[in-house]
C-alpha positions in Angstrom: -0.1 0.0 0.2 1.5 3.5 -1.0 2.6 5.7 1.6 -0.4 8.4 2.6 0.7 11.7 1.5 0.0 13.8 5.0 -2.1 16.8 4.5 -0.2 20.1 3.8 0.6 22.3 7.1 -0.9 25.4 5.8 -4.1 25.9 3.3 -3.3 26.3 -0.1 -3.9 29.4 -1.6 -4.5 33.3 -0.9 -7.5 35.0 0.5 -10.1 36.7 -1.9 -11.3 40.0 -1.0 -13.8 38.7 0.5 -16.8 40.6 -1.4 -20.0 38.9 -1.1 -23.9 39.5 -1.2 -27.1 37.7 -0.8 -27.8 36.0 -3.6 -24.6 36.7 -6.0 -24.9 33.3 -6.8 -28.4 32.5 -7.3 -27.7 32.0 -11.4 -25.1 29.3 -10.8 -27.0 27.8 -8.1 -29.9 27.1 -10.3 -27.8 26.0 -13.0 -26.2 23.8 -10.9 -29.9 22.5 -9.3 -31.1 21.9 -13.2 -27.9 20.8 -14.9 -26.6 18.5 -11.9 -29.5 17.4 -10.0 -29.9 14.3 -11.6 -26.8 13.3 -10.0 -27.5 14.3 -6.8 -30.7 12.7 -6.5 -28.7 9.0 -8.0 -26.2 9.4 -4.9 -26.0 6.3 -2.9 -25.0 8.9 0.4 -26.0 12.0 1.4 -24.2 14.3 -0.9 -21.4 16.7 0.2 -21.4 20.2 -1.8 -18.0 22.6 -0.5 -18.8 26.4 -0.8 -14.9 27.0 -1.7 -13.7 30.7 -0.8 -17.4 31.9 0.2 -16.1 35.3 1.4 -16.3 37.5 4.6 -20.2 36.7 4.8 -21.4 33.0 4.7 -24.6 33.9 2.9 -23.3 32.1 -0.4 -23.1 28.7 1.5 -26.1 29.3 3.4 -28.3 29.7 0.1 -26.4 26.9 -1.5 -28.0 24.4 0.8 -31.2 25.6 0.4 -31.0 25.6 -3.4 -29.5 22.2 -3.3 -32.0 20.7 -0.9 -34.8 21.2 -3.5 -33.4 18.3 -6.1 -31.8 16.2 -2.6 -33.4 16.8 0.9 -30.1 15.1 2.5 -27.2 17.2 0.5 -24.9 18.8 2.9 -22.9 21.7 2.3 -19.5 22.5 3.8 -18.0 26.3 3.4 -14.4 26.3 2.9 -12.3 29.8 3.7 -8.6 30.2 3.8 -9.2 33.5 6.3 -9.9 31.6 9.6 -11.4 34.9 10.8 -14.1 34.6 8.0 -14.9 30.8 9.6 -15.2 32.0 13.0 -17.9 34.9 11.9 -19.4 31.9 9.8 -19.7 29.8 12.8 -23.1 31.0 14.2 -24.9 30.3 10.7 -23.6 26.6 11.2 -27.3 24.0 11.1 -27.7 20.8 10.4 -26.3 19.9 7.2 -24.1 23.2 7.1 -20.6 23.6 8.3 -18.2 25.7 7.9 -14.2 25.3 7.7 -10.5 26.6 7.6 -8.8 25.5 4.3 -7.8 26.4 0.8 -7.6 24.6 -2.6 -6.7 21.3 -0.7 -10.6 21.1 0.0 -10.3 19.5 3.7 -13.2 17.5 5.1 -14.2 15.4 8.0 -12.7 12.1 7.4 -11.3 13.1 4.1 -14.7 12.7 2.4 -14.7 13.6 -0.9 -17.6 16.2 -2.4 -20.1 15.7 -4.8 -19.5 19.3 -5.8 -17.0 22.0 -5.3 -18.1 25.5 -6.5 -15.7 28.0 -6.6 -16.9 31.8 -7.7 -15.0 34.8 -7.7 -12.0 32.7 -6.7 -9.5 32.6 -9.4 -10.0 36.1 -10.7 -6.9 37.2 -8.5 -4.5 34.3 -9.7 -2.6 34.6 -13.2 -3.9 32.9 -16.1 -1.1 30.3 -15.8 -2.1 29.1 -12.8 -6.0 28.1 -13.2 -5.4 24.7 -15.2 -3.2 23.4 -11.9 -5.7 24.4 -9.8 -8.4 23.1 -11.8 -6.5 19.5 -11.5 -6.2 19.9 -8.1 -10.1 20.7 -7.3 -11.1 17.6 -9.5 -9.1 15.3 -8.2 -11.0 16.5 -4.7 -14.1 15.3 -6.0 -16.0 12.0 -5.5 -16.4 9.6 -8.6 -19.0 11.7 -11.1 -18.5 14.7 -9.2 -18.5 18.6 -10.8 -16.6 21.8 -10.2 -18.7 24.9 -11.0 -15.7 27.7 -11.3 -16.9 31.5 -12.9 -17.0 34.8 -12.1 -20.0 37.3 -11.5 -20.9 40.9 -10.9 -21.1 42.1 -7.1 -25.3 41.4 -7.2 -25.4 38.5 -9.5 -26.7 39.9 -12.8 -23.8 38.6 -15.3 -21.7 35.8 -14.6 -20.1 33.3 -16.7 -18.3 30.1 -15.1 -16.8 26.8 -16.1 -18.1 23.2 -15.3 -15.2 20.6 -15.1 -15.1 16.9 -14.2 -12.2 14.6 -13.5 -11.7 14.6 -17.5 -11.2 18.4 -17.8 -13.7 21.5 -18.6 -16.9 20.3 -20.4 -18.7 23.7 -20.8 -19.2 27.3 -20.4 -22.6 29.0 -19.1 -23.3 32.9 -19.9 -25.8 33.7 -17.4 -27.3 37.1 -17.1 -30.4 39.1 -15.8 -31.3 39.9 -19.7 -33.2 43.1 -18.9 -29.7 44.8 -17.6 -28.3 43.7 -20.8 -27.5 45.8 -23.8 -25.7 43.0 -25.9 -24.0 39.4 -25.0 -20.6 40.8 -25.3 -21.6 42.2 -22.2 -20.5 39.4 -20.4 -17.2 39.4 -21.5 -15.8 41.4 -18.5 -17.2 38.3 -16.3 -15.4 35.6 -18.2 -13.7 33.4 -15.8 -9.9 33.8 -15.6 -9.3 31.0 -18.3 -11.0 33.3 -20.9 -10.8 36.7 -19.8 -7.5 37.4 -21.5 -8.3 35.8 -24.5 -10.9 37.6 -25.5 -9.5 39.1 -28.4 -9.6 38.6 -32.5 -8.2 35.1 -33.4 -9.5 33.5 -30.3 -12.6 31.4 -30.0 -14.5 32.8 -27.0 -14.1 36.5 -28.6 -15.5 35.0 -32.0 -18.5 33.3 -30.0 -19.3 36.9 -28.5 -18.7 38.5 -31.6 -21.1 35.9 -33.3 -23.7 36.4 -30.5 -23.7 39.8 -30.9 -24.5 39.5 -34.6 -27.2 37.4 -33.3 -28.5 39.8 -31.0 -28.6 42.7 -33.4 -30.5 40.3 -36.3 -32.8 39.2 -33.4 -34.1 42.8 -32.7 -37.5 42.4 -34.2 -38.3 40.2 -31.0 -37.3 43.1 -28.6 -40.7 44.0 -28.1 -42.2 41.2 -27.0 -39.4 40.5 -24.7 -35.8 40.5 -23.9 -36.1 37.1 -23.3 -37.4 36.0 -26.3 -34.6 38.1 -28.3 -32.4 36.0 -26.4 -34.2 32.5 -27.2 -33.7 33.7 -30.9 -30.1 34.4 -30.9 -29.4 31.5 -28.9 -31.1 29.2 -31.8 -28.9 31.4 -34.6 -25.9 30.5 -32.7 -27.0 26.5 -33.0 -27.8 27.3 -36.6 -24.6 28.5 -37.4 -22.9 25.9 -35.6 -22.2 26.5 -32.0 -22.1 23.3 -30.0 -24.7 24.6 -27.3 -25.6 22.0 -25.2 -28.7 23.6 -23.4 -32.2 24.5 -25.1 -35.1 26.7 -24.6 -35.8 25.9 -21.0 -32.3 27.0 -20.0 -32.8 30.1 -22.6 -35.8 31.3 -21.2 -33.6 31.6 -17.5 -31.4 34.0 -19.6 -28.6 31.0 -19.7 -26.8 29.8 -22.6 -24.1 27.0 -22.2 -21.1 25.8 -25.1 -19.2 23.2 -25.1 -15.7 24.3 -23.8 -13.9 23.2 -26.8 -16.0 25.6 -28.9 -14.3 28.2 -26.8 -11.3 26.9 -25.5 -8.2 29.2 -25.3 -5.9 28.6 -28.4 -2.6 26.6 -27.9 
């Protein structure tokens, strides 16, 4: 039997600014419940989800538990923070199914448990692009079989959000989500691209081409605007699919102001 590697003496990673607000991650949570709920329901044991880097207040971890329990009653959430002061401040919010732990990218869980889900929102924004792949690999290695990592960035009140979904094989999809009434054009989401993509929004890179085509489809769908921004978004998504973009979702998710595309279609060149 190989020797057990001891845990690191200190958490891996750096503290974030800690900025957070209630309902900031509602779009990501809603997508997780819809796209991954079937896996949570099939899990033999109560699945554990990790809210990694939840920030100066525990709102996002509290909300994640409530939303996951709409699809799996026994789901549990562990909020993990590298700043010990934030962990102490969150302890009064602990309840059945919700705990908080001091840690970082090593994702420490009691008994070495492996989470079914790791959500890391607005965590990698402060890192260098070249560091992202190693963090992704480390986090995915901590997942339970069939587990999911969701990593992305949003604005301060959750109106605009872009995230990558990954499993043990690597990145699978990228989701663009917005409160459509606040959106002038789809490329407004470019400022919320995850770290792996935000510096690639330049001519010649696939993500730039995707957002350019999305803007063109949005402009062509202007006649639908009097019906609603939602109808205009749905029409734009249909155009993207007709043009060959490999969207993985359909009208049910588009109505929520989401569009999900396969990672390989927008992945950085090289």
